[in-house]
C-alpha positions in Angstrom: -18.2 75.1 -190.1 -20.8 73.7 -187.8 -22.5 70.3 -187.7 -25.3 70.9 -190.2 -25.9 73.4 -193.0 -28.3 74.2 -195.8 -26.5 71.9 -198.2 -27.1 69.0 -195.8 -30.8 69.7 -195.8 -30.8 70.0 -199.6 -29.4 66.5 -199.8 -32.3 65.3 -197.7 -35.2 66.9 -199.7 -35.6 68.9 -203.0 -37.7 71.2 -200.9 -34.5 73.0 -199.8 -33.1 73.5 -203.3 -32.7 76.8 -205.0 -32.7 80.3 -203.5 -36.1 80.0 -201.9 -35.3 76.5 -200.6 -32.1 77.7 -199.0 -33.9 80.6 -197.4 -36.5 78.1 -196.0 -33.7 75.9 -194.8 -32.1 78.8 -192.9 -35.5 79.6 -191.4 -36.0 76.0 -190.1 -32.4 75.8 -188.8 -33.1 78.9 -186.7 -36.6 77.8 -185.6 -35.3 74.4 -184.3 -32.0 75.8 -182.9 -29.7 74.1 -185.3 -27.8 77.4 -185.8 -27.2 77.6 -182.0 -25.9 74.0 -182.1 -23.5 75.0 -184.9 -22.2 77.9 -182.9 -21.8 75.7 -179.8 -19.8 73.1 -181.9 -17.6 75.7 -183.5 -16.7 77.2 -180.1 -15.1 73.9 -179.1 -14.1 72.5 -182.4 -10.4 73.1 -181.7 -10.6 70.3 -179.1 -11.3 66.6 -179.4 -12.5 63.7 -177.3 -13.1 64.2 -173.6 -11.6 67.7 -173.7 -14.2 68.6 -176.4 -17.0 67.1 -174.3 -15.9 69.1 -171.2 -15.7 72.3 -173.3 -19.3 71.7 -174.6 -20.6 71.2 -171.1 -19.0 74.4 -169.8 -20.3 76.4 -172.8 -23.8 75.1 -172.1 -23.5 75.9 -168.4 -24.3 72.2 -167.6 -23.1 70.7 -164.4 -23.6 67.1 -163.5 -23.1 65.5 -160.1 -22.1 61.9 -159.4 -23.5 59.6 -156.7 -21.3 56.7 -155.5 -18.4 58.3 -157.3 -15.9 56.3 -155.3 -16.9 53.2 -157.4 -15.3 54.9 -160.5 -11.9 54.7 -158.7 -12.3 51.0 -158.2 -12.7 50.0 -161.8 -10.6 47.2 -163.3 -7.6 48.1 -165.4 -8.7 46.1 -168.4 -11.9 45.8 -170.4 -15.4 46.5 -168.9 -18.7 47.7 -170.3 -20.9 50.5 -169.1 -24.7 50.4 -169.6 -27.0 53.4 -169.0 -30.5 54.6 -169.5 -30.8 57.3 -172.2 -33.2 60.1 -171.0 -31.5 63.0 -172.8 -30.8 61.7 -176.3 -27.5 63.5 -176.7 -26.3 65.3 -173.6 -26.1 62.1 -171.7 -23.6 60.8 -174.3 -21.5 63.9 -173.9 -21.6 63.5 -170.1 -20.6 59.8 -170.4 -17.5 60.6 -172.5 -16.5 63.5 -170.3 -16.7 61.4 -167.1 -15.5 58.0 -168.3 -12.8 59.1 -170.8 -11.6 61.5 -168.1 -10.7 58.3 -166.1 -9.9 56.0 -169.0 -8.9 57.9 -172.1 -9.3 54.7 -174.2 -13.0 54.5 -173.3 -15.3 54.5 -176.3 -19.1 54.8 -176.5 -21.4 53.3 -179.1 -23.6 56.0 -180.7 -26.1 56.3 -183.5 -25.8 58.2 -186.7 -26.9 61.5 -185.2 -24.3 61.7 -182.5 -21.6 60.3 -184.8 -21.9 63.6 -186.7 -19.9 65.1 -183.9 -16.6 64.5 -185.5 -14.6 66.1 -182.7 -15.6 63.1 -180.5 -14.7 60.4 -183.0 -11.8 59.2 -180.9 -14.3 58.2 -178.2 -17.3 57.1 -180.5 -18.2 53.8 -182.2 -20.8 54.5 -184.8 -23.7 52.3 -185.6 -26.7 53.1 -187.8 -30.2 52.2 -186.5 -33.0 52.3 -188.9 -35.5 55.0 -188.2 -37.1 54.9 -184.8 -37.7 51.2 -184.7 -34.6 49.3 -183.8 -34.5 45.6 -184.1 -31.0 44.8 -183.1 -27.9 45.9 -185.0 -28.4 46.3 -188.7 -25.9 44.9 -191.3 -24.6 48.4 -191.9 -23.4 48.5 -188.3 -21.4 45.3 -188.4 -18.1 47.2 -188.6 -19.0 48.9 -185.3 -19.8 45.6 -183.7 -16.4 44.1 -184.9 -14.6 47.2 -183.6 -16.3 47.0 -180.2 -15.4 43.3 -179.8 -11.8 44.0 -180.7 -11.6 46.9 -178.3 -12.9 44.7 -175.5 -10.6 41.8 -176.5 -7.6 44.2 -176.4 -8.5 45.4 -172.8 -10.4 48.7 -173.5 -13.6 49.8 -171.9 -16.8 50.4 -174.0 -20.1 52.0 -173.2 -23.7 51.5 -174.4 -27.1 53.0 -174.3 -28.8 49.6 -174.8 -32.1 51.2 -175.9 -30.4 52.8 -178.9 -32.7 55.8 -178.7 -33.9 58.4 -176.3 -36.3 57.4 -173.5 -40.1 57.6 -174.0 -43.0 58.7 -171.8 -44.9 55.6 -170.8 -48.6 56.6 -170.5 -49.4 53.4 -168.5 -47.0 54.6 -165.7 -46.5 58.2 -166.6 -42.8 57.6 -166.2 -39.9 58.3 -168.5 -38.3 54.9 -169.5 -36.1 53.4 -172.2 -37.8 51.4 -174.8 -37.0 47.7 -174.9 -33.2 47.2 -174.9 -31.8 46.0 -178.2 -31.2 42.3 -178.5 -28.1 42.9 -180.6 -26.5 45.0 -177.9 -27.4 42.5 -175.2 -26.0 39.7 -177.4 -22.7 41.6 -177.7 -22.5 42.1 -173.9 -23.3 38.4 -173.4 -20.6 37.4 -175.8 -17.9 39.8 -174.5 -17.7 38.2 -171.0 -16.3 41.3 -169.2 -17.5 43.1 -166.1 -20.5 45.5 -166.5 -20.9 48.8 -164.8 -24.5 50.1 -164.5 -25.0 53.9 -164.5 -28.3 55.7 -164.0 -29.3 59.2 -165.0 -32.0 60.5 -162.7 -33.0 63.6 -164.7 -33.8 64.3 -168.3 -35.4 66.6 -170.8 -38.5 68.8 -170.4 -41.9 67.3 -170.1 -42.8 69.1 -173.4 -40.1 67.1 -175.2 -41.4 63.7 -174.1 -45.0 64.7 -174.8 -44.1 65.4 -178.4 -43.1 61.7 -178.7 -46.8 60.8 -178.2 -47.5 62.7 -181.5 -44.6 61.4 -183.5 -40.9 60.6 -182.9 -39.9 62.8 -185.8 -41.6 65.8 -184.3 -39.8 65.1 -181.0 -36.5 64.8 -182.8 -36.8 68.3 -184.2 -37.1 69.6 -180.6 -34.0 67.8 -179.4 -31.4 70.6 -180.3 -33.4 73.1 -178.3 -33.3 70.8 -175.3 -29.5 71.3 -175.1 -30.0 74.9 -174.1 -32.4 74.6 -171.2 -30.1 72.7 -168.9 -27.9 75.5 -167.5 -27.8 76.2 -163.8 -29.1 72.7 -162.8 -27.3 69.8 -161.2 -27.9 66.8 -163.4 -27.7 63.7 -161.3 -26.3 60.4 -162.1 -25.2 57.4 -160.0 -22.7 54.6 -160.4 -23.9 51.1 -159.6 -21.9 48.2 -158.3 -19.7 46.4 -160.9 -21.4 43.2 -162.1 -19.0 40.3 -162.6 -19.0 37.9 -165.5 -20.0 35.1 -163.1 -23.0 37.1 -162.0 -24.0 37.8 -165.6 -23.8 34.1 -166.5 -26.4 33.2 -163.9 -29.0 34.9 -166.1 -28.9 31.9 -168.4 -29.9 33.5 -171.7 -29.7 36.9 -173.5 -33.3 38.0 -172.7 -32.8 37.2 -169.0 -29.5 39.1 -169.0 -31.2 42.1 -170.5 -33.9 42.1 -167.8 -31.3 41.7 -165.1 -29.1 44.6 -166.4 -32.1 46.9 -166.9 -33.2 46.2 -163.4 -29.8 47.0 -162.0 -30.0 50.4 -163.7 -33.6 51.4 -163.0 -33.8 50.0 -159.5 -30.6 51.8 -158.5 -31.6 54.0 -155.5 -31.1 57.7 -155.5 -27.9 58.4 -153.6 -28.1 60.5 -150.4 -25.0 62.5 -151.5 -23.5 63.6 -154.8 -20.1 65.1 -155.7 -19.8 67.7 -158.5 -18.0 66.1 -161.5 -15.3 68.8 -161.6 -14.3 68.0 -158.0 -14.4 64.3 -158.6 -12.1 64.7 -161.6 -9.7 66.7 -159.5 -9.8 64.1 -156.8 -9.3 61.2 -159.3 -6.3 63.0 -160.7 -4.7 63.4 -157.3 -5.3 59.7 -156.6 
């Protein structure tokens, strides 16, 4: 079954049509690890939602650890929003669903077209469709996703965002990995929702080679992304939970641009915690509580 096959590539370009084209497609899928991604997906395809996410992480040998985990046990019962930086470009979305939907099964995360291909996580995904690598708010084709998000929040369900809408970049001026400018459309949605916001920061990310490819072209970097899933085993991937931001505190920002700067600051200026708890121990602890 898998996520992507030769026919999918054929639909993208006539280069992959016919016998020779199909052979070339198989070669590229192997070269860029799409065949490994397909096997990974198939191994867990009998599951869905947070259970699927957990199965994927175990299959990859990925462990993540949580700083300030106790804040996850103090979340409101109704609607809230999570905002996070986006250094992995895929794995961080899986981690967010594994962690948050493990606490609130009704949690949904807004994702782009690529992650929305993971049908086994549809119950926890809200799909939007950014245009290329340049995202100027939410496009008209994504309005259904926006309406779904607002309805979920209105009905008391939690929702998550990567406000950048795309994987973080290497900033040559600072030599740091940072999100691009956060999307005005997402910030407008947060401003309009008027629910508490939970900032979450990922402290790790992909390989330096991955980010350096972005200096050449974002499409070249995108081809590397599947391979990045398979170099994360045996490491503790660190994330931290910030303090919940009330609606009143958000409204002090005055306008959408100020709110975006405020929320981004709350993510990126979050200090590295002195202690972390492995996510599997936290889930067990949370279940007992």
